C-alpha positions in Angstrom: -0.1 0.1 0.2 1.1 3.7 -0.5 1.5 6.1 2.0 -2.4 7.7 1.2 -4.8 5.3 1.3 -6.9 7.4 -1.0 -4.1 6.3 -3.9 -4.5 2.7 -3.7 -8.5 3.1 -3.7 -8.3 5.0 -6.7 -6.0 2.3 -8.4 -8.4 0.0 -7.2 -11.6 2.0 -8.3 -10.1 2.5 -11.8 -9.3 -1.2 -12.3 -12.8 -2.4 -11.1 -14.4 0.3 -13.7 -12.0 -0.9 -16.3 -13.2 -4.4 -15.9 -16.9 -3.4 -16.7 -15.9 -1.0 -19.7 -14.0 -4.0 -21.0 -17.2 -6.1 -20.7 -19.2 -3.1 -22.5 -20.5 -1.1 -19.6 -19.9 3.0 -19.8 -17.6 4.2 -17.2 -20.1 6.8 -16.3 -22.9 4.1 -15.5 -20.4 2.3 -13.3 -19.5 5.2 -11.4 -23.2 6.2 -10.9 -23.7 2.6 -9.7 -21.1 2.7 -7.3 -22.3 6.1 -6.2 -25.9 5.1 -5.7 -24.8 2.2 -3.4 -22.4 4.4 -1.6 -25.5 6.6 -0.9 -27.4 3.7 0.2 -25.0 2.6 2.7 -24.5 6.0 4.0 -28.4 6.4 4.4 -28.2 2.8 6.1 -25.3 4.0 8.3 -27.0 7.4 9.5 -30.1 5.4 10.4 -28.0 2.7 12.6 -24.3 3.1 12.7 -23.7 -0.1 14.6 -26.7 -2.6 13.8 -24.2 -5.3 15.9 -25.5 -3.9 19.1 -29.3 -3.7 18.5 -31.1 -5.4 21.0 -34.8 -6.2 20.6 -37.5 -8.8 21.0 -37.3 -9.7 17.3 -33.8 -11.0 17.9 -33.5 -14.8 18.5 -30.7 -16.2 20.8 -31.2 -19.6 20.2 -33.5 -21.6 17.9 -36.9 -22.7 19.3 -38.3 -26.2 19.7 -41.2 -25.5 17.3 -39.1 -27.0 14.3 -40.1 -30.2 12.8 -37.0 -31.8 13.3 -37.2 -31.3 17.1 -40.5 -33.0 17.2 -39.0 -36.2 16.4 
């Protein structure tokens, strides 16, 4: 890795986009798709920065005994 992680990221992003361009996609479409995904992830992060720390009644810590295999 270089001293600046952004340089590494830029090179990897160019390679990634280049792969799709070779397959026939427009570079602008690939960059737009990446930006849309980053925006979606940013919104999800803003709503819940650490989903692993969620504690709710919906979290199942262990399986129930209602499964057919447990009735045998």
